[in-house]
C-alpha positions as CSV (number, residue, x, y, z in Angstrom):
1,M,48.1,16.2,-32.0
2,L,44.8,16.4,-33.7
3,W,46.0,13.4,-36.0
4,F,46.9,11.7,-32.7
5,L,43.5,12.0,-31.2
6,L,41.6,11.2,-34.5
7,S,43.7,8.0,-34.5
8,L,42.5,6.8,-31.0
9,T,38.9,6.1,-32.7
10,T,40.1,5.0,-36.2
11,Q,43.2,2.9,-35.7
12,P,42.4,-0.9,-35.0
13,G,45.4,-1.2,-32.8
14,W,43.7,1.2,-30.0
15,T,42.6,-0.1,-26.7
16,E,40.7,1.6,-24.0
17,D,43.8,1.5,-21.6
18,T,45.8,3.9,-23.5
19,I,42.9,6.6,-22.2
20,T,44.5,8.5,-19.1
21,L,43.4,11.7,-17.6
22,Q,46.2,13.4,-19.5
23,T,44.7,12.1,-22.6
24,L,41.4,13.5,-21.6
25,E,42.8,17.0,-20.8
26,E,44.9,16.9,-24.2
27,A,41.6,16.0,-26.4
28,A,39.7,18.9,-24.3
29,L,42.3,21.3,-25.3
30,V,42.3,20.1,-29.0
31,I,38.4,20.4,-29.1
32,Q,38.6,23.9,-27.8
33,E,41.4,25.0,-30.3
34,N,39.9,23.2,-33.4
35,W,36.3,22.3,-33.0
36,V,33.9,24.3,-35.4
37,G,31.6,25.2,-32.7
38,E,32.0,26.7,-29.3
39,T,32.5,25.1,-26.1
40,S,34.4,25.5,-22.6
41,E,36.6,23.3,-20.6
42,E,34.0,22.7,-18.0
43,E,31.4,21.8,-20.4
44,L,33.7,19.2,-21.7
45,Y,34.7,17.8,-18.2
46,R,31.2,17.7,-17.2
47,A,30.2,15.5,-20.5
48,A,33.2,13.5,-19.7
49,L,31.7,12.7,-16.1
50,K,28.4,12.2,-17.4
51,G,29.8,9.6,-19.7
52,M,31.3,7.7,-16.9
53,L,28.1,7.6,-14.9
54,D,26.3,6.7,-18.1
55,H,28.8,3.7,-18.4
56,L,27.9,2.8,-14.8
57,D,24.3,3.0,-15.6
58,A,24.7,0.7,-18.8
59,Q,26.6,-1.7,-16.6
60,Q,23.9,-2.2,-14.0
61,G,21.2,-1.9,-16.5
62,H,19.2,1.2,-15.4
63,P,20.0,4.9,-14.4
64,G,20.9,5.8,-11.1
65,N,24.3,7.2,-10.8
66,A,23.9,11.0,-11.7
67,L,25.5,14.5,-11.2
68,T,23.2,17.2,-9.7
69,Q,23.4,20.5,-8.4
70,Q,24.3,21.0,-4.7
71,G,21.0,21.3,-2.8
72,D,18.6,20.0,-5.7
73,P,15.3,18.4,-4.3
74,L,15.4,14.5,-4.8
75,P,12.0,12.8,-6.1
76,Q,12.4,10.5,-3.3
77,T,11.5,13.1,-0.7
78,G,8.5,14.0,-2.7
79,W,9.8,17.0,-4.5
80,R,8.6,17.4,-8.3
81,E,9.3,20.3,-10.9
82,G,6.5,20.9,-13.3
83,I,2.7,21.8,-13.2
84,G,1.5,19.8,-10.4
85,F,-1.5,17.7,-11.3
86,E,-2.0,14.1,-12.4
87,Y,-4.1,13.2,-15.4
88,L,-5.5,10.5,-17.5
89,A,-4.9,10.7,-21.2
90,L,-8.4,10.3,-22.9
91,P,-7.8,9.5,-26.6
92,G,-9.6,12.3,-28.9
93,H,-10.3,14.5,-25.9
94,G,-7.3,15.3,-23.9
95,M,-6.2,15.3,-20.2
96,L,-8.6,14.4,-17.4
97,V,-7.4,16.1,-14.3
98,T,-7.6,13.3,-11.4
99,Q,-5.7,15.2,-8.9
100,V,-4.1,18.4,-8.3
101,F,-1.1,18.6,-5.6
102,S,-1.7,21.1,-2.7
103,N,0.4,24.3,-3.4
104,S,1.6,23.4,-6.8
105,P,1.6,25.6,-9.7
106,A,-1.5,24.0,-11.0
107,D,-3.4,24.4,-7.5
108,K,-2.5,28.2,-7.4
109,A,-3.6,28.5,-11.1
110,G,-7.1,27.3,-9.9
111,L,-7.1,23.8,-11.9
112,L,-9.7,21.4,-10.2
113,A,-9.9,17.3,-10.5
114,G,-12.5,16.5,-12.8
115,E,-11.7,19.3,-15.4
116,T,-10.5,18.3,-18.8
117,V,-7.4,20.1,-20.5
118,T,-8.1,20.1,-24.2
119,A,-5.1,22.3,-25.3
120,M,-1.6,22.9,-23.8
121,G,0.4,25.7,-25.1
122,T,0.2,25.9,-28.7
123,W,-1.1,22.2,-29.0
124,S,-4.5,21.2,-29.3
125,L,-5.2,17.8,-27.8
126,A,-8.6,17.2,-29.4
127,G,-8.4,14.0,-31.6
128,R,-4.9,12.9,-30.3
129,S,-4.0,9.4,-29.3
130,R,-2.8,8.7,-26.0
131,G,0.8,8.7,-27.0
132,E,0.6,11.7,-28.8
133,I,-0.9,13.4,-25.6
134,H,1.9,12.1,-23.7
135,T,4.3,13.4,-26.1
136,I,2.9,16.6,-26.1
137,V,3.3,17.1,-22.2
138,Q,6.7,15.9,-22.1
139,T,7.8,18.6,-24.8
140,Q,5.9,21.5,-23.0
141,N,9.1,22.9,-21.1
142,T,8.6,26.6,-21.3
143,P,8.1,28.5,-17.9
144,G,4.7,29.6,-18.7
145,T,2.3,27.3,-20.2
146,V,-1.4,28.1,-21.2
147,L,-4.0,25.5,-20.7
148,E,-7.4,25.5,-22.2
149,I,-9.7,23.7,-19.7
150,T,-13.4,22.3,-20.0
151,S,-15.4,21.7,-16.9
152,P,-17.9,18.8,-16.3
153,E,-20.7,21.5,-17.1
154,G,-19.0,22.4,-20.3
155,D,-17.6,25.7,-19.3
156,R,-14.4,26.7,-21.1
157,R,-11.6,28.9,-19.8
158,R,-7.8,29.7,-20.2
159,V,-5.4,29.6,-17.4
160,K,-1.5,30.3,-17.4
161,V,0.3,28.1,-15.3
162,Q,4.1,28.8,-14.2
163,R,6.0,25.7,-14.0
164,G,7.9,25.2,-10.6
165,A,8.9,23.0,-7.6
166,F,6.2,21.4,-5.3
167,Q,6.1,18.8,-2.7
168,V,3.9,15.7,-3.1
169,A,2.4,14.4,0.1
170,P,3.8,10.8,0.8
171,V,0.3,9.2,1.4
172,R,-3.3,9.7,0.1
173,S,-6.6,7.5,0.2
174,L,-8.3,7.0,-2.9
175,P,-11.9,7.6,-3.7
176,T,-12.5,4.1,-4.7
177,T,-16.1,2.3,-4.1
178,R,-15.1,-1.3,-3.4
179,A,-12.1,-2.1,-1.5
180,P,-10.2,0.6,0.3
181,S,-7.1,1.9,-1.8
182,I,-4.1,4.0,-0.5
183,R,-1.5,5.5,-2.9
184,I,1.9,5.8,-1.5
185,H,3.7,8.2,-3.4
186,H,7.1,8.1,-1.7
187,F,8.8,6.8,1.4
188,S,10.3,9.8,2.8
189,S,10.0,11.3,6.3
190,G,6.4,10.7,7.8
191,S,5.4,8.3,5.1
192,S,5.0,5.2,7.6
193,Q,2.9,7.5,9.8
194,S,0.8,8.8,7.2
195,L,0.3,5.4,6.0
196,R,-0.6,4.0,9.5
197,A,-3.4,6.7,9.8
198,A,-4.8,5.9,6.4
199,I,-5.4,2.1,6.9
200,P,-8.9,1.3,7.8
201,E,-9.8,-0.2,11.2
202,S,-11.2,-3.3,9.6
203,H,-9.1,-6.1,8.3
204,A,-10.9,-6.1,5.2
205,C,-9.3,-6.1,1.5
206,L,-6.8,-3.3,1.1
207,V,-5.1,-2.2,-2.0
208,L,-1.9,-0.4,-1.8
209,D,-0.7,1.6,-4.8
210,V,2.9,2.2,-5.3
211,R,2.8,3.0,-9.1
212,D,5.3,5.7,-10.0
213,N,6.6,5.4,-6.4
214,P,10.5,6.5,-7.1
215,G,11.6,5.3,-3.5
216,G,13.1,7.0,-0.5
217,A,14.5,6.3,3.0
218,I,15.3,2.9,4.2
219,D,14.0,3.5,7.6
220,E,10.6,4.7,6.5
221,T,10.4,1.5,4.0
222,V,10.9,-0.6,6.9
223,M,8.3,0.8,9.1
224,S,5.7,1.0,6.4
225,A,6.3,-2.8,5.7
226,S,6.1,-3.4,9.3
227,L,2.4,-2.3,9.3
228,F,1.8,-5.4,7.4
229,L,4.4,-8.0,8.3
230,P,5.2,-10.0,11.7
231,K,7.6,-8.6,14.0
232,G,11.0,-9.7,13.3
233,A,10.1,-10.4,9.8
234,V,13.1,-9.5,7.0
235,V,12.2,-6.6,4.8
236,G,15.1,-6.7,2.6
237,R,18.8,-7.4,2.5
238,L,21.7,-4.9,1.8
239,R,25.0,-5.7,0.0
240,Q,28.0,-3.5,-0.4
241,R,31.4,-3.9,-1.9
242,D,33.6,-6.1,0.4
243,Q,31.2,-5.9,3.5
244,E,29.0,-8.5,4.9
245,E,25.3,-8.7,3.9
246,S,22.9,-6.9,6.4
247,S,19.2,-7.2,7.0
248,L,16.5,-5.0,7.3
249,T,14.0,-6.2,9.8
250,T,10.7,-5.3,11.4
251,T,10.6,-4.3,15.2
252,T,6.8,-3.6,15.6
253,A,3.7,-5.8,15.2
254,P,1.5,-5.3,12.2
255,V,-1.8,-3.4,12.3
256,H,-3.4,-4.9,9.3
257,H,-3.9,-8.5,8.7
258,G,-6.5,-8.7,5.8
259,P,-6.3,-9.5,2.2
260,L,-3.7,-7.3,0.7
261,A,-2.8,-6.4,-3.0
262,V,-0.1,-3.9,-4.1
263,L,-0.3,-2.1,-7.6
264,V,3.2,-1.7,-9.5
265,N,4.2,-0.2,-12.6
266,G,7.4,0.8,-14.6
267,G,7.9,3.9,-12.2
268,T,7.8,1.8,-9.1
269,A,11.6,1.8,-8.2
270,Q,14.3,1.4,-5.4
271,M,12.7,1.5,-1.9
272,A,9.1,0.8,-3.5
273,E,10.4,-2.3,-5.1
274,V,11.8,-3.3,-1.7
275,F,8.5,-2.9,0.1
276,T,6.6,-4.7,-2.8
277,A,9.4,-7.6,-2.9
278,A,9.1,-8.0,1.1
279,L,5.1,-8.2,1.1
280,R,5.5,-10.7,-1.7
281,G,8.4,-12.6,0.0
282,H,6.5,-13.3,3.0
283,E,3.3,-14.3,1.2
284,R,1.5,-11.3,2.5
285,A,0.2,-9.8,-0.7
286,I,-0.6,-10.2,-4.5
287,I,1.3,-8.3,-6.8
288,V,-0.6,-6.7,-9.9
289,G,0.5,-4.4,-12.7
290,V,3.6,-4.4,-15.1
291,P,7.3,-5.1,-14.2
292,T,8.9,-2.4,-12.0
293,A,11.8,-0.1,-12.8
294,G,14.7,-2.5,-11.6
295,V,16.2,0.1,-9.6
296,G,17.9,-2.1,-7.0
297,G,20.6,0.2,-5.5
298,I,21.0,2.9,-3.2
299,T,23.1,6.0,-4.0
300,S,25.9,7.7,-1.6
301,Q,26.6,11.5,-2.2
302,H,30.0,12.5,-3.0
303,E,30.9,16.3,-3.6
304,V,32.8,16.6,-6.4
305,S,32.7,20.5,-6.6
306,P,31.4,23.6,-4.7
307,S,28.2,23.2,-6.7
308,A,27.8,19.8,-7.8
309,Q,27.5,16.4,-6.3
310,M,27.8,12.9,-7.6
311,H,25.1,10.0,-6.8
312,L,26.9,6.6,-7.0
313,I,25.2,3.4,-6.1
314,D,27.2,1.6,-3.6
315,T,24.5,-0.6,-2.1
316,T,22.4,-3.1,-3.8
317,L,19.1,-4.3,-2.6
318,H,17.9,-7.8,-2.3
319,S,14.6,-9.6,-1.4
320,P,13.9,-11.5,2.0
321,R,15.1,-14.4,0.1
322,G,18.2,-12.8,-1.4
323,A,16.9,-12.4,-4.7
324,A,18.1,-9.1,-6.5
325,W,16.2,-7.1,-9.2
326,I,18.6,-4.6,-10.3
327,G,18.2,-4.0,-13.9
328,E,15.5,-6.3,-14.4
329,G,12.7,-5.2,-12.0
330,L,10.0,-7.4,-10.3
331,T,7.5,-9.3,-12.2
332,P,4.1,-9.1,-11.0
333,D,2.2,-12.2,-9.8
334,V,-0.7,-11.0,-12.2
335,V,0.5,-8.7,-15.3
336,V,-2.2,-6.5,-16.2
337,A,-1.5,-3.5,-18.5
338,G,-3.2,0.0,-18.4
339,S,-6.5,0.6,-19.9
340,K,-6.4,1.0,-23.7
341,T,-10.2,1.8,-23.8
342,V,-10.9,4.9,-26.3
343,M,-13.4,7.1,-24.1
344,V,-16.6,8.7,-25.4
345,S,-16.6,11.1,-22.7
346,A,-14.1,14.1,-21.9
347,H,-15.1,13.7,-18.1
348,T,-15.1,10.1,-17.6
349,A,-12.1,8.2,-16.7
350,P,-11.2,5.0,-18.2
351,P,-11.6,1.8,-15.8
352,D,-8.5,1.3,-13.6
353,L,-7.9,-2.4,-14.9
354,Q,-5.0,-3.2,-12.3
355,Y,-7.1,-1.9,-9.6
356,E,-10.1,-4.2,-10.9
357,A,-7.8,-7.2,-11.1
358,A,-6.5,-6.8,-7.8
359,I,-10.1,-6.6,-6.5
360,R,-11.0,-9.8,-8.5
361,M,-7.8,-11.7,-6.9
362,L,-8.4,-10.6,-3.7
363,D,-12.3,-11.7,-3.8
364,C,-13.0,-8.4,-2.0
365,D,-16.7,-8.3,-2.8
366,D,-17.4,-11.4,-0.5
367,K,-15.3,-10.0,2.4
């Protein structure tokens, strides 16, 4: 049997259609009986299922199909896992804290916006490049992390933060000095209402920031887009296997008519891409930033065991004119990368080049 399984990968005559469920079961049995390490049947079957989903991801050109535990919170609903603050990597200095999310581990530990994290765990961030800082952050996965912090006044302290789950509010107004800017973190329940409340009464320039927005609910996305589009406008189109195309349309009048820009990046995904494509498709906004994630599909959930569920993309998303971006993303009207400036102060944020470009394109200073 072992020779037979090895021959599946070494003999030129082998073809994919020889693999059946029985083949997988026999392979799992041989591995358990002969592999030098230890593994279980469940681990092997889980790996096989993950391989199927990875294959589908490769076919569509981006991640999206996944296996999760029942009840796991989804990022599209605002749930995150980690410390709970946003930062700017300042080369040579560390992480400048730009926002601390309410009720997050960072908030409970007393971390404040404007402070600079100079060390994380056993790693010092002083003298590090931007890439090195990001790498250190991504590799710090221990439950408890010690942060060394310096305040704008120069005071130093150490705090221990226990990583955990926290929920990010869908919308927040950003403290900008020129055109108003609104950050849309996700399109979950209540997002459109929060966005409506954040829009200024005047019809002056407005910048909408959907960078790193993972998407969310269809209805919230349509209602959010309707704040800027005419009643009856097509927000997007949905296509499912063996079904007719359906359209998403606005049902209310817009509340903002002024110049508009949308900031995007590689983390702008799914419904955030629908929102962006809708505003551009109706020539309502200028899109500024770098290409989006290319998550042009909606997943359905299927229970595959009492403790696991499979997320499977069964609907593709399209712009008002029918264009798809799955696996490719949306290319902005104005492509602007993030700041590469090396800062000389540990408490000074680098300029947001994408925001500045949006202001120039909208000519907001004259409005």
